PyMOL Python script that loads the backbone (N, CA, C, O; Angstrom):
from pymol import cmd

cmd.read_pdbstr("""\
ATOM      1  N   MET A   1       0.686  -1.028   0.215  1.00  0.00           N
ATOM      2  CA  MET A   1      -0.065   0.095   0.060  1.00  0.00           C
ATOM      3  C   MET A   1       1.130   1.145  -0.048  1.00  0.00           C
ATOM      4  O   MET A   1       2.272   1.064   0.406  1.00  0.00           O
ATOM      5  N   ALA A   2       0.488   2.208  -0.828  1.00  0.00           N
ATOM      6  CA  ALA A   2       1.343   3.399  -0.976  1.00  0.00           C
ATOM      7  C   ALA A   2       0.495   4.337   0.083  1.00  0.00           C
ATOM      8  O   ALA A   2      -0.722   4.342   0.264  1.00  0.00           O
ATOM      9  N   PHE A   3       1.661   5.244   0.819  1.00  0.00           N
ATOM     10  CA  PHE A   3       1.328   6.009   1.948  1.00  0.00           C
ATOM     11  C   PHE A   3       2.316   7.125   1.562  1.00  0.00           C
ATOM     12  O   PHE A   3       3.466   6.984   1.148  1.00  0.00           O
ATOM     13  N   THR A   4       1.548   8.401   1.809  1.00  0.00           N
ATOM     14  CA  THR A   4       2.454   9.898   1.617  1.00  0.00           C
ATOM     15  C   THR A   4       1.886  10.591   2.835  1.00  0.00           C
ATOM     16  O   THR A   4       0.716  10.962   2.920  1.00  0.00           O
ATOM     17  N   PRO A   5       2.795  10.734   3.757  1.00  0.00           N
ATOM     18  CA  PRO A   5       2.419  11.696   4.999  1.00  0.00           C
ATOM     19  C   PRO A   5       2.234  12.983   4.358  1.00  0.00           C
ATOM     20  O   PRO A   5       2.736  13.208   3.257  1.00  0.00           O
ATOM     21  N   LEU A   6       1.473  13.923   5.044  1.00  0.00           N
ATOM     22  CA  LEU A   6       1.135  14.994   4.600  1.00  0.00           C
ATOM     23  C   LEU A   6       1.698  16.192   5.566  1.00  0.00           C
ATOM     24  O   LEU A   6       1.968  16.051   6.759  1.00  0.00           O
ATOM     25  N   HIS A   7       1.808  17.300   4.870  1.00  0.00           N
ATOM     26  CA  HIS A   7       2.605  18.306   5.675  1.00  0.00           C
ATOM     27  C   HIS A   7       4.032  18.032   6.314  1.00  0.00           C
ATOM     28  O   HIS A   7       5.027  17.743   5.649  1.00  0.00           O
ATOM     29  N   ASP A   8       3.998  18.160   7.688  1.00  0.00           N
ATOM     30  CA  ASP A   8       5.697  18.205   8.090  1.00  0.00           C
ATOM     31  C   ASP A   8       5.591  17.067   8.774  1.00  0.00           C
ATOM     32  O   ASP A   8       6.198  17.118   9.843  1.00  0.00           O
ATOM     33  N   ARG A   9       4.933  15.847   8.515  1.00  0.00           N
ATOM     34  CA  ARG A   9       4.877  14.629   9.235  1.00  0.00           C
ATOM     35  C   ARG A   9       5.917  13.778   8.348  1.00  0.00           C
ATOM     36  O   ARG A   9       6.380  14.059   7.242  1.00  0.00           O
ATOM     37  N   VAL A  10       6.191  12.427   9.326  1.00  0.00           N
ATOM     38  CA  VAL A  10       7.086  11.863   8.648  1.00  0.00           C
ATOM     39  C   VAL A  10       6.510  10.375   8.956  1.00  0.00           C
ATOM     40  O   VAL A  10       5.790  10.100   9.915  1.00  0.00           O
ATOM     41  N   LEU A  11       6.999   9.396   7.882  1.00  0.00           N
ATOM     42  CA  LEU A  11       6.553   7.777   8.171  1.00  0.00           C
ATOM     43  C   LEU A  11       7.983   7.193   8.725  1.00  0.00           C
ATOM     44  O   LEU A  11       8.973   7.195   7.993  1.00  0.00           O
ATOM     45  N   VAL A  12       8.015   6.781   9.831  1.00  0.00           N
ATOM     46  CA  VAL A  12       9.131   5.953  10.241  1.00  0.00           C
ATOM     47  C   VAL A  12       9.143   4.571  10.407  1.00  0.00           C
ATOM     48  O   VAL A  12       8.119   4.061  10.861  1.00  0.00           O
ATOM     49  N   GLU A  13      10.188   3.791  10.104  1.00  0.00           N
ATOM     50  CA  GLU A  13      10.282   2.257  10.436  1.00  0.00           C
ATOM     51  C   GLU A  13      11.062   2.083  11.857  1.00  0.00           C
ATOM     52  O   GLU A  13      11.997   2.871  11.997  1.00  0.00           O
ATOM     53  N   ARG A  14      10.910   1.494  12.558  1.00  0.00           N
ATOM     54  CA  ARG A  14      11.824   1.239  13.702  1.00  0.00           C
ATOM     55  C   ARG A  14      12.785   0.386  13.441  1.00  0.00           C
ATOM     56  O   ARG A  14      12.585  -0.480  12.590  1.00  0.00           O
ATOM     57  N   VAL A  15      14.032   0.466  14.132  1.00  0.00           N
ATOM     58  CA  VAL A  15      15.168  -0.136  13.745  1.00  0.00           C
ATOM     59  C   VAL A  15      15.199  -0.794  15.297  1.00  0.00           C
ATOM     60  O   VAL A  15      15.010  -0.192  16.354  1.00  0.00           O
ATOM     61  N   GLU A  16      15.541  -2.436  15.065  1.00  0.00           N
ATOM     62  CA  GLU A  16      15.442  -3.271  16.169  1.00  0.00           C
ATOM     63  C   GLU A  16      16.820  -3.167  16.985  1.00  0.00           C
ATOM     64  O   GLU A  16      17.908  -3.256  16.416  1.00  0.00           O
ATOM     65  N   SER A  17      16.664  -2.945  18.541  1.00  0.00           N
ATOM     66  CA  SER A  17      17.684  -2.984  19.239  1.00  0.00           C
ATOM     67  C   SER A  17      18.420  -4.464  19.137  1.00  0.00           C
ATOM     68  O   SER A  17      17.967  -5.559  18.802  1.00  0.00           O
ATOM     69  N   GLU A  18      19.856  -4.014  19.602  1.00  0.00           N
ATOM     70  CA  GLU A  18      20.367  -5.537  19.927  1.00  0.00           C
ATOM     71  C   GLU A  18      19.830  -6.483  21.032  1.00  0.00           C
ATOM     72  O   GLU A  18      19.199  -6.149  22.035  1.00  0.00           O
ATOM     73  N   GLU A  19      20.175  -7.629  20.681  1.00  0.00           N
ATOM     74  CA  GLU A  19      19.401  -8.741  21.346  1.00  0.00           C
ATOM     75  C   GLU A  19      20.352  -8.909  22.452  1.00  0.00           C
ATOM     76  O   GLU A  19      19.876  -9.491  23.426  1.00  0.00           O
ATOM     77  N   LYS A  20      21.646  -8.524  22.548  1.00  0.00           N
ATOM     78  CA  LYS A  20      22.537  -9.051  23.455  1.00  0.00           C
ATOM     79  C   LYS A  20      23.425  -7.768  24.194  1.00  0.00           C
ATOM     80  O   LYS A  20      23.941  -6.954  23.428  1.00  0.00           O
ATOM     81  N   THR A  21      23.587  -7.604  25.542  1.00  0.00           N
ATOM     82  CA  THR A  21      24.106  -6.846  26.178  1.00  0.00           C
ATOM     83  C   THR A  21      25.661  -6.687  25.901  1.00  0.00           C
ATOM     84  O   THR A  21      26.121  -7.596  25.209  1.00  0.00           O
ATOM     85  N   LYS A  22      26.558  -5.716  26.303  1.00  0.00           N
ATOM     86  CA  LYS A  22      27.919  -5.709  26.036  1.00  0.00           C
ATOM     87  C   LYS A  22      28.598  -6.783  26.561  1.00  0.00           C
ATOM     88  O   LYS A  22      29.661  -7.141  26.053  1.00  0.00           O
ATOM     89  N   GLY A  23      28.034  -7.449  27.694  1.00  0.00           N
ATOM     90  CA  GLY A  23      28.673  -8.418  28.494  1.00  0.00           C
ATOM     91  C   GLY A  23      28.258  -9.472  27.844  1.00  0.00           C
ATOM     92  O   GLY A  23      28.845 -10.482  28.233  1.00  0.00           O
ATOM     93  N   GLY A  24      27.383  -9.692  26.900  1.00  0.00           N
ATOM     94  CA  GLY A  24      27.361 -10.678  26.241  1.00  0.00           C
ATOM     95  C   GLY A  24      25.759 -11.723  26.843  1.00  0.00           C
ATOM     96  O   GLY A  24      25.465 -12.832  26.398  1.00  0.00           O
ATOM     97  N   LEU A  25      25.086 -11.063  27.761  1.00  0.00           N
ATOM     98  CA  LEU A  25      23.746 -11.231  28.103  1.00  0.00           C
ATOM     99  C   LEU A  25      22.769 -11.329  27.048  1.00  0.00           C
ATOM    100  O   LEU A  25      22.937 -10.536  26.122  1.00  0.00           O
ATOM    101  N   ILE A  26      21.839 -12.074  26.972  1.00  0.00           N
ATOM    102  CA  ILE A  26      20.738 -12.082  25.864  1.00  0.00           C
ATOM    103  C   ILE A  26      19.624 -11.447  26.700  1.00  0.00           C
ATOM    104  O   ILE A  26      19.312 -11.892  27.805  1.00  0.00           O
ATOM    105  N   ILE A  27      18.934 -10.205  26.030  1.00  0.00           N
ATOM    106  CA  ILE A  27      17.895  -9.734  26.436  1.00  0.00           C
ATOM    107  C   ILE A  27      16.564 -10.590  26.058  1.00  0.00           C
ATOM    108  O   ILE A  27      16.429 -10.939  24.886  1.00  0.00           O
ATOM    109  N   PRO A  28      15.638 -10.915  26.963  1.00  0.00           N
ATOM    110  CA  PRO A  28      14.215 -11.366  26.525  1.00  0.00           C
ATOM    111  C   PRO A  28      13.691 -10.210  26.035  1.00  0.00           C
ATOM    112  O   PRO A  28      14.045  -9.057  26.281  1.00  0.00           O
ATOM    113  N   ASP A  29      12.359 -10.809  24.946  1.00  0.00           N
ATOM    114  CA  ASP A  29      11.566  -9.656  24.347  1.00  0.00           C
ATOM    115  C   ASP A  29      10.894  -8.964  25.481  1.00  0.00           C
ATOM    116  O   ASP A  29      10.837  -7.737  25.559  1.00  0.00           O
ATOM    117  N   SER A  30      10.365  -9.816  26.395  1.00  0.00           N
ATOM    118  CA  SER A  30       9.487  -9.152  27.415  1.00  0.00           C
ATOM    119  C   SER A  30      10.369  -7.956  28.162  1.00  0.00           C
ATOM    120  O   SER A  30       9.770  -6.988  28.629  1.00  0.00           O
ATOM    121  N   ALA A  31      11.907  -8.067  28.262  1.00  0.00           N
ATOM    122  CA  ALA A  31      12.533  -6.840  29.118  1.00  0.00           C
ATOM    123  C   ALA A  31      12.946  -5.883  28.001  1.00  0.00           C
ATOM    124  O   ALA A  31      13.342  -4.785  28.392  1.00  0.00           O
ATOM    125  N   LYS A  32      12.928  -6.091  26.704  1.00  0.00           N
ATOM    126  CA  LYS A  32      13.021  -5.061  25.827  1.00  0.00           C
ATOM    127  C   LYS A  32      12.335  -3.742  25.845  1.00  0.00           C
ATOM    128  O   LYS A  32      11.175  -3.736  26.257  1.00  0.00           O
ATOM    129  N   GLU A  33      12.878  -2.616  25.459  1.00  0.00           N
ATOM    130  CA  GLU A  33      11.900  -1.503  25.269  1.00  0.00           C
ATOM    131  C   GLU A  33      12.029  -0.931  23.731  1.00  0.00           C
ATOM    132  O   GLU A  33      13.029  -0.888  23.013  1.00  0.00           O
ATOM    133  N   LYS A  34      10.785  -0.538  23.488  1.00  0.00           N
ATOM    134  CA  LYS A  34      10.611  -0.256  22.038  1.00  0.00           C
ATOM    135  C   LYS A  34      12.046   0.829  21.428  1.00  0.00           C
ATOM    136  O   LYS A  34      12.416   1.916  21.871  1.00  0.00           O
ATOM    137  N   PRO A  35      12.410   0.291  20.667  1.00  0.00           N
ATOM    138  CA  PRO A  35      13.860   1.397  20.403  1.00  0.00           C
ATOM    139  C   PRO A  35      13.219   2.686  19.723  1.00  0.00           C
ATOM    140  O   PRO A  35      12.365   2.725  18.837  1.00  0.00           O
ATOM    141  N   ALA A  36      13.856   3.720  20.372  1.00  0.00           N
ATOM    142  CA  ALA A  36      13.928   5.113  19.753  1.00  0.00           C
ATOM    143  C   ALA A  36      14.634   5.638  18.682  1.00  0.00           C
ATOM    144  O   ALA A  36      14.831   6.846  18.558  1.00  0.00           O
ATOM    145  N   GLU A  37      15.157   4.516  17.642  1.00  0.00           N
ATOM    146  CA  GLU A  37      15.846   4.853  16.650  1.00  0.00           C
ATOM    147  C   GLU A  37      14.943   4.281  15.644  1.00  0.00           C
ATOM    148  O   GLU A  37      14.155   3.359  15.856  1.00  0.00           O
ATOM    149  N   GLY A  38      15.154   5.030  14.296  1.00  0.00           N
ATOM    150  CA  GLY A  38      14.249   4.265  13.134  1.00  0.00           C
ATOM    151  C   GLY A  38      14.620   4.819  11.947  1.00  0.00           C
ATOM    152  O   GLY A  38      15.483   5.690  12.057  1.00  0.00           O
ATOM    153  N   LYS A  39      14.205   4.565  10.763  1.00  0.00           N
ATOM    154  CA  LYS A  39      14.488   5.036   9.507  1.00  0.00           C
ATOM    155  C   LYS A  39      13.337   5.795   8.745  1.00  0.00           C
ATOM    156  O   LYS A  39      12.225   5.317   8.520  1.00  0.00           O
ATOM    157  N   VAL A  40      13.700   6.844   8.442  1.00  0.00           N
ATOM    158  CA  VAL A  40      12.530   7.489   7.252  1.00  0.00           C
ATOM    159  C   VAL A  40      12.249   6.920   6.266  1.00  0.00           C
ATOM    160  O   VAL A  40      13.050   6.833   5.335  1.00  0.00           O
ATOM    161  N   VAL A  41      10.873   6.320   6.226  1.00  0.00           N
ATOM    162  CA  VAL A  41      10.500   5.404   5.027  1.00  0.00           C
ATOM    163  C   VAL A  41       9.725   6.677   3.829  1.00  0.00           C
ATOM    164  O   VAL A  41       9.726   6.588   2.602  1.00  0.00           O
ATOM    165  N   ALA A  42       9.224   7.605   4.527  1.00  0.00           N
ATOM    166  CA  ALA A  42       8.595   8.775   3.454  1.00  0.00           C
ATOM    167  C   ALA A  42       8.416  10.074   4.364  1.00  0.00           C
ATOM    168  O   ALA A  42       8.218  10.109   5.578  1.00  0.00           O
ATOM    169  N   VAL A  43       8.532  11.084   3.505  1.00  0.00           N
ATOM    170  CA  VAL A  43       8.259  12.628   4.344  1.00  0.00           C
ATOM    171  C   VAL A  43       7.370  13.320   3.540  1.00  0.00           C
ATOM    172  O   VAL A  43       7.299  13.235   2.314  1.00  0.00           O
ATOM    173  N   GLY A  44       6.723  13.979   4.241  1.00  0.00           N
ATOM    174  CA  GLY A  44       5.647  15.222   3.838  1.00  0.00           C
ATOM    175  C   GLY A  44       6.293  16.126   2.842  1.00  0.00           C
ATOM    176  O   GLY A  44       7.519  16.071   2.751  1.00  0.00           O
ATOM    177  N   ALA A  45       5.736  16.815   2.208  1.00  0.00           N
ATOM    178  CA  ALA A  45       5.815  18.314   1.439  1.00  0.00           C
ATOM    179  C   ALA A  45       6.509  19.243   2.289  1.00  0.00           C
ATOM    180  O   ALA A  45       7.401  19.927   1.789  1.00  0.00           O
ATOM    181  N   GLY A  46       6.188  19.375   3.647  1.00  0.00           N
ATOM    182  CA  GLY A  46       6.398  20.462   4.721  1.00  0.00           C
ATOM    183  C   GLY A  46       5.307  21.110   5.070  1.00  0.00           C
ATOM    184  O   GLY A  46       4.242  20.645   4.664  1.00  0.00           O
ATOM    185  N   ALA A  47       5.294  21.976   5.657  1.00  0.00           N
ATOM    186  CA  ALA A  47       4.277  23.008   6.306  1.00  0.00           C
ATOM    187  C   ALA A  47       4.304  24.072   5.620  1.00  0.00           C
ATOM    188  O   ALA A  47       5.201  24.074   4.777  1.00  0.00           O
ATOM    189  N   LYS A  48       3.631  25.029   5.655  1.00  0.00           N
ATOM    190  CA  LYS A  48       3.508  26.301   5.407  1.00  0.00           C
ATOM    191  C   LYS A  48       3.507  27.229   6.088  1.00  0.00           C
ATOM    192  O   LYS A  48       2.809  27.268   7.102  1.00  0.00           O
ATOM    193  N   ASP A  49       4.269  28.198   5.721  1.00  0.00           N
ATOM    194  CA  ASP A  49       4.548  29.421   6.573  1.00  0.00           C
ATOM    195  C   ASP A  49       3.169  30.652   6.665  1.00  0.00           C
ATOM    196  O   ASP A  49       2.176  30.445   5.966  1.00  0.00           O
ATOM    197  N   GLU A  50       3.207  31.427   7.229  1.00  0.00           N
ATOM    198  CA  GLU A  50       1.982  32.571   7.061  1.00  0.00           C
ATOM    199  C   GLU A  50       1.839  33.377   5.915  1.00  0.00           C
ATOM    200  O   GLU A  50       0.898  34.135   5.683  1.00  0.00           O
ATOM    201  N   ASP A  51       3.147  33.102   4.983  1.00  0.00           N
ATOM    202  CA  ASP A  51       2.695  33.806   3.285  1.00  0.00           C
ATOM    203  C   ASP A  51       2.171  32.497   2.502  1.00  0.00           C
ATOM    204  O   ASP A  51       1.560  32.658   1.446  1.00  0.00           O
ATOM    205  N   GLY A  52       2.375  31.357   2.949  1.00  0.00           N
ATOM    206  CA  GLY A  52       1.838  30.202   2.041  1.00  0.00           C
ATOM    207  C   GLY A  52       2.983  29.484   1.575  1.00  0.00           C
ATOM    208  O   GLY A  52       2.828  28.460   0.910  1.00  0.00           O
ATOM    209  N   GLU A  53       4.169  29.944   1.874  1.00  0.00           N
ATOM    210  CA  GLU A  53       5.322  29.162   1.431  1.00  0.00           C
ATOM    211  C   GLU A  53       5.625  28.187   1.791  1.00  0.00           C
ATOM    212  O   GLU A  53       5.572  28.193   3.020  1.00  0.00           O
ATOM    213  N   ARG A  54       6.039  26.980   1.295  1.00  0.00           N
ATOM    214  CA  ARG A  54       6.471  25.775   1.909  1.00  0.00           C
ATOM    215  C   ARG A  54       7.937  25.796   2.499  1.00  0.00           C
ATOM    216  O   ARG A  54       8.887  26.300   1.899  1.00  0.00           O
ATOM    217  N   ILE A  55       8.034  25.092   3.949  1.00  0.00           N
ATOM    218  CA  ILE A  55       8.848  24.914   4.596  1.00  0.00           C
ATOM    219  C   ILE A  55       9.335  23.611   4.443  1.00  0.00           C
ATOM    220  O   ILE A  55       8.557  22.686   4.679  1.00  0.00           O
ATOM    221  N   ALA A  56      10.895  23.285   3.965  1.00  0.00           N
ATOM    222  CA  ALA A  56      11.214  22.072   3.567  1.00  0.00           C
ATOM    223  C   ALA A  56      11.734  21.419   4.696  1.00  0.00           C
ATOM    224  O   ALA A  56      12.427  22.117   5.436  1.00  0.00           O
ATOM    225  N   LEU A  57      11.543  20.113   5.034  1.00  0.00           N
ATOM    226  CA  LEU A  57      12.050  19.392   6.101  1.00  0.00           C
ATOM    227  C   LEU A  57      13.367  18.966   5.982  1.00  0.00           C
ATOM    228  O   LEU A  57      13.886  18.558   4.943  1.00  0.00           O
ATOM    229  N   ASP A  58      13.843  19.060   6.964  1.00  0.00           N
ATOM    230  CA  ASP A  58      15.368  18.449   7.467  1.00  0.00           C
ATOM    231  C   ASP A  58      15.509  17.401   7.031  1.00  0.00           C
ATOM    232  O   ASP A  58      16.379  17.212   6.182  1.00  0.00           O
ATOM    233  N   VAL A  59      14.716  16.411   7.465  1.00  0.00           N
ATOM    234  CA  VAL A  59      15.322  14.746   7.145  1.00  0.00           C
ATOM    235  C   VAL A  59      14.553  14.323   5.767  1.00  0.00           C
ATOM    236  O   VAL A  59      13.549  14.883   5.327  1.00  0.00           O
ATOM    237  N   LYS A  60      15.219  13.243   5.193  1.00  0.00           N
ATOM    238  CA  LYS A  60      14.680  12.635   3.849  1.00  0.00           C
ATOM    239  C   LYS A  60      14.585  11.224   3.920  1.00  0.00           C
ATOM    240  O   LYS A  60      14.863  10.651   4.974  1.00  0.00           O
ATOM    241  N   GLU A  61      14.272  10.685   3.047  1.00  0.00           N
ATOM    242  CA  GLU A  61      13.962   9.126   2.980  1.00  0.00           C
ATOM    243  C   GLU A  61      15.348   8.572   3.235  1.00  0.00           C
ATOM    244  O   GLU A  61      16.279   9.116   2.642  1.00  0.00           O
ATOM    245  N   GLY A  62      15.602   7.536   4.059  1.00  0.00           N
ATOM    246  CA  GLY A  62      16.609   6.928   4.445  1.00  0.00           C
ATOM    247  C   GLY A  62      17.321   7.118   5.470  1.00  0.00           C
ATOM    248  O   GLY A  62      18.083   6.325   6.023  1.00  0.00           O
ATOM    249  N   ASP A  63      16.984   8.561   5.826  1.00  0.00           N
ATOM    250  CA  ASP A  63      17.728   8.947   7.053  1.00  0.00           C
ATOM    251  C   ASP A  63      17.387   7.989   8.396  1.00  0.00           C
ATOM    252  O   ASP A  63      16.300   7.496   8.698  1.00  0.00           O
ATOM    253  N   ARG A  64      18.413   7.911   8.959  1.00  0.00           N
ATOM    254  CA  ARG A  64      18.233   7.094  10.396  1.00  0.00           C
ATOM    255  C   ARG A  64      18.174   8.165  11.646  1.00  0.00           C
ATOM    256  O   ARG A  64      19.111   8.920  11.907  1.00  0.00           O
ATOM    257  N   ILE A  65      17.364   8.136  12.126  1.00  0.00           N
ATOM    258  CA  ILE A  65      16.745   9.120  13.272  1.00  0.00           C
ATOM    259  C   ILE A  65      16.767   8.771  14.560  1.00  0.00           C
ATOM    260  O   ILE A  65      16.800   7.549  14.702  1.00  0.00           O
ATOM    261  N   LEU A  66      16.760   9.450  15.658  1.00  0.00           N
ATOM    262  CA  LEU A  66      16.275   9.295  16.953  1.00  0.00           C
ATOM    263  C   LEU A  66      15.146  10.060  17.130  1.00  0.00           C
ATOM    264  O   LEU A  66      14.996  11.077  16.452  1.00  0.00           O
ATOM    265  N   PHE A  67      14.255   9.684  18.018  1.00  0.00           N
ATOM    266  CA  PHE A  67      13.192  10.182  18.283  1.00  0.00           C
ATOM    267  C   PHE A  67      12.433   9.689  19.813  1.00  0.00           C
ATOM    268  O   PHE A  67      12.463   8.567  20.319  1.00  0.00           O
ATOM    269  N   GLY A  68      11.832  10.806  20.277  1.00  0.00           N
ATOM    270  CA  GLY A  68      11.439  10.572  21.682  1.00  0.00           C
ATOM    271  C   GLY A  68      10.588   9.174  22.037  1.00  0.00           C
ATOM    272  O   GLY A  68      10.046   8.545  21.128  1.00  0.00           O
ATOM    273  N   LYS A  69      10.527   8.815  23.188  1.00  0.00           N
ATOM    274  CA  LYS A  69      10.130   7.562  23.668  1.00  0.00           C
ATOM    275  C   LYS A  69       8.673   7.286  23.310  1.00  0.00           C
ATOM    276  O   LYS A  69       8.288   6.164  22.978  1.00  0.00           O
ATOM    277  N   TRP A  70       8.056   8.114  23.373  1.00  0.00           N
ATOM    278  CA  TRP A  70       6.465   8.223  23.400  1.00  0.00           C
ATOM    279  C   TRP A  70       6.152   8.871  22.354  1.00  0.00           C
ATOM    280  O   TRP A  70       5.067   9.441  22.474  1.00  0.00           O
ATOM    281  N   SER A  71       6.815   9.062  21.071  1.00  0.00           N
ATOM    282  CA  SER A  71       6.937  10.157  19.724  1.00  0.00           C
ATOM    283  C   SER A  71       5.795   9.327  18.787  1.00  0.00           C
ATOM    284  O   SER A  71       5.699   8.117  18.995  1.00  0.00           O
ATOM    285  N   GLY A  72       5.187   9.763  18.066  1.00  0.00           N
ATOM    286  CA  GLY A  72       4.278   9.381  16.725  1.00  0.00           C
ATOM    287  C   GLY A  72       2.856   8.499  17.266  1.00  0.00           C
ATOM    288  O   GLY A  72       2.471   8.355  18.427  1.00  0.00           O
ATOM    289  N   THR A  73       2.320   8.043  16.156  1.00  0.00           N
ATOM    290  CA  THR A  73       1.130   7.496  16.269  1.00  0.00           C
ATOM    291  C   THR A  73       1.381   5.980  15.767  1.00  0.00           C
ATOM    292  O   THR A  73       1.848   6.001  14.628  1.00  0.00           O
ATOM    293  N   GLU A  74       1.243   4.893  16.185  1.00  0.00           N
ATOM    294  CA  GLU A  74       1.674   3.585  15.899  1.00  0.00           C
ATOM    295  C   GLU A  74       0.493   3.327  14.705  1.00  0.00           C
ATOM    296  O   GLU A  74      -0.681   3.624  14.927  1.00  0.00           O
ATOM    297  N   ILE A  75       0.921   2.755  13.448  1.00  0.00           N
ATOM    298  CA  ILE A  75      -0.128   2.047  12.333  1.00  0.00           C
ATOM    299  C   ILE A  75       0.739   1.024  11.711  1.00  0.00           C
ATOM    300  O   ILE A  75       1.966   0.950  11.771  1.00  0.00           O
ATOM    301  N   THR A  76       0.038   0.371  11.202  1.00  0.00           N
ATOM    302  CA  THR A  76       0.461  -0.947  10.516  1.00  0.00           C
ATOM    303  C   THR A  76       0.320  -0.734   9.263  1.00  0.00           C
ATOM    304  O   THR A  76      -0.773  -0.218   9.028  1.00  0.00           O
ATOM    305  N   LEU A  77       1.206  -0.976   7.988  1.00  0.00           N
ATOM    306  CA  LEU A  77       1.079  -1.126   6.841  1.00  0.00           C
ATOM    307  C   LEU A  77       1.765  -2.151   6.045  1.00  0.00           C
ATOM    308  O   LEU A  77       2.989  -2.236   6.149  1.00  0.00           O
ATOM    309  N   ASP A  78       1.239  -2.797   5.403  1.00  0.00           N
ATOM    310  CA  ASP A  78       1.534  -4.110   4.620  1.00  0.00           C
ATOM    311  C   ASP A  78       1.791  -4.886   5.744  1.00  0.00           C
ATOM    312  O   ASP A  78       2.796  -5.567   5.538  1.00  0.00           O
ATOM    313  N   GLY A  79       1.277  -5.091   6.926  1.00  0.00           N
ATOM    314  CA  GLY A  79       1.892  -6.101   7.875  1.00  0.00           C
ATOM    315  C   GLY A  79       3.021  -5.591   8.461  1.00  0.00           C
ATOM    316  O   GLY A  79       3.623  -6.494   9.041  1.00  0.00           O
ATOM    317  N   LYS A  80       3.733  -4.196   8.586  1.00  0.00           N
ATOM    318  CA  LYS A  80       4.524  -3.781   9.196  1.00  0.00           C
ATOM    319  C   LYS A  80       4.223  -2.709  10.055  1.00  0.00           C
ATOM    320  O   LYS A  80       3.586  -1.728   9.671  1.00  0.00           O
ATOM    321  N   GLU A  81       4.759  -2.884  11.488  1.00  0.00           N
ATOM    322  CA  GLU A  81       4.439  -1.857  12.343  1.00  0.00           C
ATOM    323  C   GLU A  81       5.443  -0.152  12.166  1.00  0.00           C
ATOM    324  O   GLU A  81       6.620  -0.029  12.507  1.00  0.00           O
ATOM    325  N   MET A  82       4.900   0.547  11.789  1.00  0.00           N
ATOM    326  CA  MET A  82       5.031   1.974  11.446  1.00  0.00           C
ATOM    327  C   MET A  82       5.036   2.882  12.594  1.00  0.00           C
ATOM    328  O   MET A  82       4.622   2.495  13.687  1.00  0.00           O
ATOM    329  N   LEU A  83       5.489   4.087  12.407  1.00  0.00           N
ATOM    330  CA  LEU A  83       5.129   5.234  13.136  1.00  0.00           C
ATOM    331  C   LEU A  83       5.057   6.421  12.297  1.00  0.00           C
ATOM    332  O   LEU A  83       5.880   6.576  11.396  1.00  0.00           O
ATOM    333  N   ILE A  84       3.913   7.476  12.577  1.00  0.00           N
ATOM    334  CA  ILE A  84       3.924   8.792  11.860  1.00  0.00           C
ATOM    335  C   ILE A  84       4.020   9.508  13.075  1.00  0.00           C
ATOM    336  O   ILE A  84       3.578   9.224  14.188  1.00  0.00           O
ATOM    337  N   MET A  85       4.746  10.599  12.632  1.00  0.00           N
ATOM    338  CA  MET A  85       5.225  11.673  13.553  1.00  0.00           C
ATOM    339  C   MET A  85       5.479  12.971  12.841  1.00  0.00           C
ATOM    340  O   MET A  85       5.921  12.969  11.691  1.00  0.00           O
ATOM    341  N   LYS A  86       5.239  13.971  13.428  1.00  0.00           N
ATOM    342  CA  LYS A  86       5.822  15.380  13.162  1.00  0.00           C
ATOM    343  C   LYS A  86       7.498  15.516  12.966  1.00  0.00           C
ATOM    344  O   LYS A  86       8.228  14.622  13.393  1.00  0.00           O
ATOM    345  N   GLU A  87       7.945  16.488  12.412  1.00  0.00           N
ATOM    346  CA  GLU A  87       9.305  16.359  12.308  1.00  0.00           C
ATOM    347  C   GLU A  87       9.734  16.985  13.568  1.00  0.00           C
ATOM    348  O   GLU A  87      10.877  16.775  13.972  1.00  0.00           O
ATOM    349  N   SER A  88       8.860  17.795  14.277  1.00  0.00           N
ATOM    350  CA  SER A  88       9.737  18.402  15.643  1.00  0.00           C
ATOM    351  C   SER A  88       9.581  17.486  16.618  1.00  0.00           C
ATOM    352  O   SER A  88       9.686  17.887  17.777  1.00  0.00           O
ATOM    353  N   ASP A  89       9.327  16.212  16.393  1.00  0.00           N
ATOM    354  CA  ASP A  89       9.530  14.756  17.332  1.00  0.00           C
ATOM    355  C   ASP A  89      10.922  14.345  17.163  1.00  0.00           C
ATOM    356  O   ASP A  89      11.564  13.821  18.073  1.00  0.00           O
ATOM    357  N   ILE A  90      11.365  14.571  16.061  1.00  0.00           N
ATOM    358  CA  ILE A  90      12.798  13.850  15.864  1.00  0.00           C
ATOM    359  C   ILE A  90      13.791  14.959  16.569  1.00  0.00           C
ATOM    360  O   ILE A  90      13.759  16.187  16.638  1.00  0.00           O
ATOM    361  N   MET A  91      14.581  14.069  17.000  1.00  0.00           N
ATOM    362  CA  MET A  91      15.491  14.812  18.127  1.00  0.00           C
ATOM    363  C   MET A  91      16.839  14.765  17.261  1.00  0.00           C
ATOM    364  O   MET A  91      17.695  15.537  17.691  1.00  0.00           O
ATOM    365  N   GLY A  92      17.252  13.938  16.001  1.00  0.00           N
ATOM    366  CA  GLY A  92      18.529  14.177  15.308  1.00  0.00           C
ATOM    367  C   GLY A  92      18.572  13.035  14.363  1.00  0.00           C
ATOM    368  O   GLY A  92      17.911  11.996  14.358  1.00  0.00           O
ATOM    369  N   ILE A  93      19.669  13.539  13.419  1.00  0.00           N
ATOM    370  CA  ILE A  93      19.867  12.199  12.246  1.00  0.00           C
ATOM    371  C   ILE A  93      21.079  11.691  12.955  1.00  0.00           C
ATOM    372  O   ILE A  93      21.747  12.355  13.748  1.00  0.00           O
ATOM    373  N   ILE A  94      21.303  10.470  12.604  1.00  0.00           N
ATOM    374  CA  ILE A  94      22.251   9.855  13.010  1.00  0.00           C
ATOM    375  C   ILE A  94      23.434   9.554  11.798  1.00  0.00           C
ATOM    376  O   ILE A  94      23.138   8.922  10.784  1.00  0.00           O
ATOM    377  N   ALA A  95      24.545   9.990  11.995  1.00  0.00           N
ATOM    378  CA  ALA A  95      25.370  10.247  10.515  1.00  0.00           C
ATOM    379  C   ALA A  95      26.185   8.635  10.286  1.00  0.00           C
ATOM    380  O   ALA A  95      26.890   8.434   9.298  1.00  0.00           O
TER     381      ALA A  95
END
""", "prot")
cmd.dss("prot")
cmd.show_as("cartoon", "prot")
cmd.util.cbc("prot")
cmd.orient("prot")
């Protein structure tokens, strides 16, 4: 299914975290927190300012990002869990 976010929203796919600690302990699924790292799948065209001009987004498709723990709205597209969030919920781009 094709999905295009509107305005300053982005579609994000979570990136799964490591299943082991640095010491080699395996973390069970019940103890894992949802990762706050993801990959941008799609971006909107950008919000409009008071004059009606588009404000371009700082993120683009394929960027790896960090976002807040409770950011976004969870949706399911083609059997995959995704998040829709405003660009302002994104804390930064991982280089």
